[in-house]
C-alpha positions as CSV (number, residue, x, y, z in Angstrom):
1,M,0.0,0.0,-0.1
2,G,1.5,3.3,-1.1
3,L,1.5,6.5,0.7
4,A,-2.1,7.9,0.6
5,G,-2.5,11.2,-1.2
6,V,1.2,11.2,-2.4
7,A,2.1,11.3,-6.1
8,F,5.6,10.8,-7.3
9,I,6.3,12.9,-10.5
10,F,9.4,12.2,-12.8
11,P,11.0,15.2,-14.8
12,G,11.7,15.2,-18.6
13,Q,14.4,16.6,-20.8
14,G,15.7,19.9,-19.8
15,S,16.2,19.0,-16.2
16,Q,19.6,17.5,-16.7
17,A,22.9,18.9,-15.3
18,V,26.5,17.7,-15.0
19,G,27.0,16.2,-11.7
20,M,23.4,15.2,-11.1
21,A,23.1,12.3,-8.7
22,A,26.8,12.5,-7.8
23,D,26.0,12.7,-3.9
24,L,23.9,9.6,-4.4
25,H,26.4,7.8,-6.4
26,E,29.1,8.6,-3.9
27,H,27.1,7.4,-0.7
28,F,25.0,4.4,-2.0
29,A,26.2,1.2,-3.3
30,E,22.9,0.5,-5.0
31,V,23.1,3.8,-6.9
32,R,26.6,2.9,-8.1
33,E,25.1,-0.5,-9.2
34,L,22.5,1.3,-11.2
35,F,25.1,3.4,-12.9
36,A,27.1,0.3,-13.8
37,T,24.1,-1.4,-15.2
38,A,23.3,1.6,-17.5
39,D,26.8,1.5,-18.7
40,D,26.5,-2.2,-19.4
41,V,23.2,-1.8,-21.1
42,L,24.4,1.0,-23.4
43,G,28.0,-0.2,-24.1
44,F,29.6,3.1,-23.2
45,Q,30.3,5.2,-20.0
46,L,27.1,7.1,-19.5
47,S,28.1,7.3,-15.8
48,R,31.2,9.4,-16.8
49,I,29.1,11.7,-19.0
50,V,26.5,12.2,-16.0
51,L,28.9,12.7,-13.4
52,E,31.9,14.6,-15.2
53,G,30.5,15.8,-18.5
54,P,31.4,17.4,-20.7
55,E,27.9,19.3,-20.8
56,A,27.9,19.2,-24.8
57,E,27.9,15.3,-24.4
58,L,25.0,15.2,-21.9
59,R,23.0,17.7,-23.8
60,R,22.9,15.0,-26.9
61,T,19.4,13.9,-26.8
62,A,20.5,10.1,-26.9
63,N,22.6,10.5,-23.7
64,T,20.3,13.1,-22.1
65,Q,17.3,10.8,-22.0
66,P,19.2,7.8,-20.4
67,A,20.9,10.0,-18.1
68,I,17.8,11.7,-16.7
69,V,15.9,8.3,-16.3
70,L,19.2,7.0,-14.4
71,A,19.4,10.1,-12.1
72,S,15.6,9.9,-11.4
73,I,15.5,6.1,-10.5
74,A,18.7,6.7,-8.3
75,A,16.7,9.3,-6.4
76,Y,13.7,7.0,-6.2
77,R,15.7,4.0,-4.8
78,V,17.3,6.1,-2.2
79,L,14.0,7.7,-1.2
80,G,12.7,4.2,-0.5
81,L,8.9,5.1,-0.4
82,E,6.0,3.9,-2.5
83,P,3.4,6.5,-3.5
84,A,-0.4,6.2,-4.2
85,V,0.2,7.1,-7.9
86,V,2.8,8.0,-10.3
87,A,3.4,10.2,-13.4
88,G,6.2,11.5,-15.5
89,H,6.6,14.3,-17.8
90,S,7.3,13.3,-21.3
91,L,10.6,11.3,-21.0
92,G,9.7,11.1,-17.3
93,E,7.1,8.6,-18.1
94,Y,9.6,6.1,-18.6
95,A,11.0,6.6,-15.0
96,A,7.4,6.6,-13.7
97,A,6.8,3.2,-15.5
98,V,9.9,1.7,-13.7
99,A,8.7,3.0,-10.4
100,A,5.2,1.5,-10.9
101,G,6.7,-2.0,-11.7
102,A,5.7,-1.9,-15.5
103,L,9.1,-1.9,-16.8
104,D,12.6,-3.0,-16.0
105,F,15.2,-0.5,-15.4
106,R,17.5,-2.1,-18.0
107,D,14.7,-2.1,-20.6
108,A,13.9,1.6,-19.7
109,I,17.5,2.8,-20.3
110,A,17.7,0.8,-23.7
111,L,14.5,2.1,-24.9
112,V,15.2,5.9,-24.0
113,H,18.6,5.8,-25.5
114,R,16.8,4.6,-28.9
115,R,14.0,7.1,-28.3
116,G,16.5,9.8,-28.0
117,R,18.4,8.8,-31.2
118,Y,15.1,8.4,-33.0
119,M,13.9,11.7,-32.1
120,Q,17.0,13.5,-33.0
121,E,17.3,11.8,-36.3
122,A,13.7,12.5,-37.4
123,V,14.4,16.3,-37.9
124,P,17.8,17.7,-39.1
125,E,19.1,19.9,-36.3
126,G,18.1,23.5,-36.7
127,Q,15.1,22.9,-39.0
128,G,12.8,22.6,-36.0
129,A,12.0,24.6,-33.0
130,M,10.0,24.6,-29.8
131,F,8.6,27.8,-28.1
132,A,7.1,28.3,-24.5
133,L,4.2,30.8,-24.7
134,L,3.8,32.5,-21.5
135,G,0.5,33.8,-20.3
136,A,-1.3,32.3,-23.3
137,E,-4.7,31.1,-23.4
138,L,-5.3,28.0,-25.3
139,P,-8.0,29.4,-27.7
140,A,-5.7,32.3,-28.8
141,V,-2.8,29.5,-29.3
142,E,-5.1,27.4,-31.5
143,R,-6.1,30.4,-33.5
144,A,-2.6,31.3,-34.0
145,L,-1.5,27.8,-35.1
146,A,-4.6,27.9,-37.6
147,S,-3.3,31.2,-39.0
148,V,0.0,29.8,-40.1
149,G,0.0,29.0,-43.9
150,E,3.0,26.7,-44.4
151,G,4.8,24.2,-42.3
152,V,4.0,21.9,-39.3
153,V,3.2,23.5,-35.9
154,D,1.5,21.7,-33.1
155,I,0.8,22.0,-29.3
156,A,3.6,20.2,-27.8
157,N,2.9,20.8,-24.0
158,L,-0.1,21.9,-22.1
159,N,1.9,22.3,-18.8
160,A,0.1,24.8,-16.4
161,P,-2.1,27.7,-16.6
162,G,-0.5,30.2,-18.7
163,Q,2.2,27.8,-20.1
164,I,1.9,26.1,-23.4
165,V,4.6,25.0,-25.4
166,I,4.4,24.7,-29.4
167,A,6.7,22.7,-31.8
168,G,7.3,22.1,-35.4
169,D,9.1,23.5,-38.2
170,R,11.1,26.5,-37.4
171,A,9.5,29.1,-39.6
172,A,6.0,27.9,-38.8
173,V,6.7,27.9,-35.0
174,R,8.1,31.5,-35.2
175,A,5.0,32.6,-37.2
176,A,2.7,31.1,-34.7
177,A,4.4,32.4,-31.7
178,A,4.3,35.9,-33.1
179,A,0.6,35.6,-33.8
180,A,-0.3,34.2,-30.2
181,G,0.6,37.6,-28.9
182,A,2.1,36.2,-25.6
183,K,5.6,36.3,-24.4
184,A,7.5,33.6,-26.4
185,I,10.7,31.9,-25.3
186,E,12.6,29.6,-27.6
187,L,13.4,26.4,-25.7
188,P,17.2,25.0,-26.0
189,V,16.3,21.6,-27.6
190,S,17.8,20.0,-30.5
191,A,14.8,18.7,-32.0
192,P,10.9,19.6,-31.9
193,F,9.4,17.1,-29.6
194,H,5.8,16.0,-29.3
195,C,4.5,17.3,-32.7
196,R,3.7,15.6,-36.0
197,L,7.4,15.8,-37.2
198,M,8.2,13.1,-34.6
199,Q,5.9,10.6,-36.3
200,P,9.0,8.7,-38.0
201,A,10.5,8.4,-34.5
202,A,7.4,6.8,-33.1
203,A,7.1,4.5,-35.9
204,R,10.8,3.3,-35.2
205,L,10.2,3.1,-31.4
206,L,7.2,1.0,-31.6
207,P,9.0,-2.3,-32.5
208,D,11.2,-1.7,-29.6
209,L,8.4,-1.1,-27.2
210,C,6.7,-4.3,-28.6
211,A,9.8,-6.3,-28.0
212,V,10.0,-5.3,-24.3
213,T,7.9,-6.9,-21.4
214,F,5.6,-4.5,-19.8
215,R,3.9,-5.8,-16.5
216,D,0.7,-4.9,-14.9
217,L,1.4,-1.9,-12.7
218,R,2.0,-2.2,-8.9
219,V,1.2,1.5,-8.6
220,P,-1.1,3.2,-11.0
221,L,0.2,5.9,-13.6
222,Y,-1.5,8.8,-15.2
223,N,-0.3,9.0,-18.6
224,N,0.7,11.9,-20.9
225,V,-1.2,11.3,-23.9
226,D,-4.7,10.6,-22.4
227,A,-4.3,12.3,-18.9
228,R,-5.9,9.1,-17.5
229,K,-5.1,6.5,-15.0
230,I,-3.7,3.3,-16.2
231,C,-3.1,-0.1,-14.5
232,S,-2.1,-2.6,-17.2
233,G,1.1,-3.1,-19.0
234,A,-0.4,-2.9,-22.5
235,D,-1.8,0.5,-21.6
236,A,1.6,1.7,-20.4
237,R,3.3,0.6,-23.6
238,D,0.6,2.1,-25.7
239,G,0.9,5.4,-24.0
240,L,4.7,5.5,-24.5
241,A,4.3,4.7,-28.2
242,R,1.8,7.3,-28.9
243,Q,3.4,10.3,-26.6
244,V,6.4,10.8,-29.0
245,S,4.4,12.8,-31.5
246,R,1.4,13.9,-29.5
247,T,0.7,16.6,-27.0
248,V,1.8,16.2,-23.3
249,R,-1.5,17.1,-21.4
250,W,0.4,17.7,-18.1
251,H,-2.0,20.2,-16.7
252,E,-5.1,18.0,-17.3
253,L,-3.0,15.0,-16.0
254,M,-2.1,16.8,-12.8
255,T,-5.8,18.2,-12.3
256,R,-7.5,14.8,-12.9
257,M,-4.8,13.0,-10.6
258,I,-5.3,15.5,-7.8
259,A,-9.0,15.2,-7.9
260,A,-9.3,11.5,-8.4
261,E,-6.8,10.3,-6.2
262,G,-7.1,13.0,-3.1
263,I,-3.4,14.0,-3.8
264,H,-2.1,16.5,-1.2
265,A,1.7,16.1,-1.9
266,V,3.8,15.7,-4.9
267,V,7.4,14.6,-4.9
268,E,9.5,15.6,-7.9
269,V,12.0,12.5,-8.0
270,G,15.0,13.3,-9.9
271,P,17.0,16.3,-11.1
272,G,15.5,20.0,-11.3
273,N,12.5,21.6,-10.1
274,V,10.4,22.1,-13.1
275,L,7.5,19.9,-12.2
276,T,7.1,21.4,-8.7
277,G,7.1,24.8,-10.3
278,L,4.3,23.8,-12.4
279,A,2.6,22.0,-9.6
280,R,2.6,25.2,-7.7
281,R,0.8,26.9,-10.6
282,I,-1.8,24.2,-11.0
283,D,-2.7,23.8,-7.3
284,R,-1.1,26.1,-4.5
285,N,-2.4,23.8,-1.8
286,L,-0.1,21.0,-2.8
287,K,2.8,20.3,-0.4
288,R,5.8,20.0,-2.9
289,F,9.1,18.2,-2.5
290,N,12.2,17.7,-4.8
291,V,14.3,14.7,-4.2
292,H,17.7,14.7,-5.9
293,D,20.4,14.0,-3.0
294,R,20.8,12.6,0.3
295,A,19.5,15.7,2.2
296,S,16.4,16.2,0.0
297,A,15.5,12.4,0.3
298,A,15.9,12.3,4.1
299,A,13.9,15.7,4.3
300,A,11.0,14.3,2.1
301,R,11.0,10.9,3.7
302,A,10.7,12.4,7.3
303,A,7.7,14.8,6.1
304,L,5.9,12.1,4.4
305,T,6.0,9.6,7.0
306,G,5.4,12.2,9.8
307,G,8.8,13.4,10.8
308,A,8.9,17.0,9.7
309,G,7.4,19.9,7.8
310,A,7.1,20.3,4.0
311,S,9.1,22.7,1.8
312,G,6.9,24.9,-0.1
């Protein structure tokens, strides 16, 4: 039985940093074993890239994706608690599937390495773009997208109130961003994720997903593509297959999960604090924790099991 009212949420691409999980790697043999396992699965020293860099190597999508899953599962193992429910933002859905018991860690690392490579190869670097539109309302963004004459531009992420991300061909995305009338920030990514341009990547990933065993979930998972609760391995696989080229419905996912599961606390398990920032915008009443090193794991564990107060 997991912690009632507690959700673990796992970050996606963009939360990486050289040295993430270094504290955990230094102090926990179990984490060192995870790093060694990832190196073994991939056939190269991902652990060196994570712990030492260089940053340019870590930023390569095929490295970033397994690196974030590795750091997230390291934090999850050290935390040592089971939540009522899990979710993950984009790439983070793989770490969530591992935590839910649907997917083996080794399989997850292999899958996300390929996922990163397929996504990078789907669009030549520089031809695509992603922009965050801050303060934008969905109807205005939809009108802006409809006004673009040429090229692909789609809604990639519905993250939180006032934060919508669009992706596609660079010129089309720039035109839509200008037409939306909101503050637009270009994201530092190497490919336009979660849009129709990723359909070739989704097609390449599907056989890999089908070759891997997905078990029924020990802990329920809310998926990105439908923003719904899933409990079967087949549904977990299906959601991961479809989300590559579809919108991440994070705001809807969080709102549904909070209401349906009675969530009062969320724990962002892994590097960064992007998701706890979004959680604050979605529901200010939530207690929020980040777990990425020994101190944060100990603080969250104490608070969630009745030992200390929450961070806000």
